Structure formats: structure tokens, C-alpha cells
Steps between C-alpha positions, in 0.01 A plus 500: 500500500637840401553772764224705334246219526602424857440863593157489336412186694594666828280799416199298388505220756590644842321204664682235297214428259309685228148585617295574188156658531261349245186697412223253418266793440637524147440163330707602198812489718424237763259215554429231759425152366222274625770326706597829661826541310610849397589566138522770237766731363566674832555166673731386218703822525527468878624142471753589234631795701542280807688245289734768367565625853538140626257554788180338624177651370200571720184595312277737698153509336253787525152527351532869411774741397398749767574235762847444355574870538357509854712200601812707435443659842536153653821424306321199348684478166829569323375520142151538354319517167286812475379764259700820496320790664622837633326449836665160548835644391511701822600182686582255219775492237389368159687343211406568141177314412494149357130478407252768390136436590191701409262632763141516374136456605253213516143623443155344460420395144215754481714787632499824301875534555733395217821690583694546824464879486122457517522366855610817680154643559317608817309218665700221336643240736805291409620196696875470547741292706631714784863601456528349150695699242180596322344613831796734553481624142125557500517670840730759342314542172125455546314826560135395528449122526516330840735212577361214709801322650485125555768310698645337184469531123305174481260628766455820299342301218274324749393832653437645155261216419334467842448873558405588143782751461575673171839337438788305648852624434779251454755323285368425152578125485305382809214736417484352150491147640212597728308657211558195278355276770217740586327634184310769694823701525760645264839672521561842349740490203725786611697551821531772762864421580795282408609312813878456508583186698847500654709341771510698823738538792465678834656846479770406751630240253504724194876444458406161356248643253752528218588133526136391514423720200785340307374154600151587376632649177685175431183301573302708249762482227570126529130410477473387864210738570316404179539129572381536860193693385419238236545211742255660741238560230565873468666517158281797403667728758720772349868479589653839574777621267849516647547812707804647667809283518780458751861387458540126453698480825179567690380149415813316392492144625679174438 
């Protein structure tokens, strides 16, 4: 192991193992099988990073992104997989993104709304998972519509249906799957935001961010990210283009 990689390992794993927060609230990135096993691109990346660092991996699952962020106060994880957001960036250091996901709305089939801009009207109520990237975005940008915050993104869809709300905000892929299985609903064709999914570190470990960014860049360019998405049934997710780069010595390994 090179001195650079050894230094990165010391920064990322102060407790002797890599504790990776896995957000099951975004089924594009992580899933739990019927046997209870965790999978998805974020799990694959966490395992590969632990292998490169030659440390034990501990997966720490959460059912919502907001809970991942809140768990930072309890020092519950060393690395996470979250959408970039300026509010989160106050306490979290992000890499460049590895997947770009659309945020859009699920509406009743008979709804008069056909574009995301139509939704921001007085009296309209939109279900959203509390603390999700699209909750943070819509909180900043909506001027008239009301957000109804459910504990998780999956619960937001349930609340939308049960309470007869005007829309549910969320990631396009799971909303599309719901609409395909439930003909009384449809997904709007456009999006209100592009959600940039990245790896995340606590601010106090930002010295390791360059190395993790280089690791992720390599995983994008070698096809690792694409393969992991395909293997988990998410081949339609958009892989982010390569962003900033760091010197090779950041991630040189034997």
C-alpha cells in the first residue's frame, strides 16, 4: 500500500473499519432483497472502496436521506451516498456526482397538470419525503404550493394516494414504476430539478475528499458504476460525466 493510500485509510476509517451509510429511500441507488440483503450501486461502491483500503466494511442502512444527514450528529458513518445540496454542504463534503437523477411529480391520471411549473399554485398540496434532496430544493423554490412532508419518500407516495393530494414529488424511476403498476396515476414528462448523486464525507474528514473523488472518477470511467447500475436493474439511470480531477497520486495503489 502506498503512503498516499495509507494516509487516506487513516482519514476515512478512524475506527478501523469503513462505515458506509446506505440510503434505501432512493431505490435507484440502493435496494434490500427479499432475504434482507443490501444491494445497488452505492453498496457496490462502498464494498469496492473498502477493498481498496483493505478494511472491513460495515453497511449502515437508513430509510431516508434526511436520516442519513441527521445521523452525522451521532458520528454514525464515515462515508455516505447522497444528493448534493447547499444546505447539506454546510456539514458534509461532497465529491463530484456519479449519477444524475430527475426529480418530478406523480399526479392523478385525471389531473389538469401536465408540466412541473403548473404545480406551484395556491392551494396545491405536494407530498414529499422529509429531508430528501427534492424536499430541500422545493422548499427553496416553491412560492405558492404547500409541501406535505412524509417520513420517507416511499411514505410520501402513500400519503399522496391516501390523502388525495395534488402530487407526490420524487425520483422519476420509482414514480414511473408506481404509475405503470397503478393506471390511475401518471408521471409528468419534465423535471423540476436534476439531482446530482455523489459520495459524501463528514466535513472533518474533507482532507480525504480528493482521494474519494479520484476513486469515484475511476469507477465511472472504467464502467464500474454502469455495471453496478445494470446489475441492480437500474440501467436507465444517467451516469454523470467526469468532473474535476486530482493528481494520480491521490489514488495510486498497487
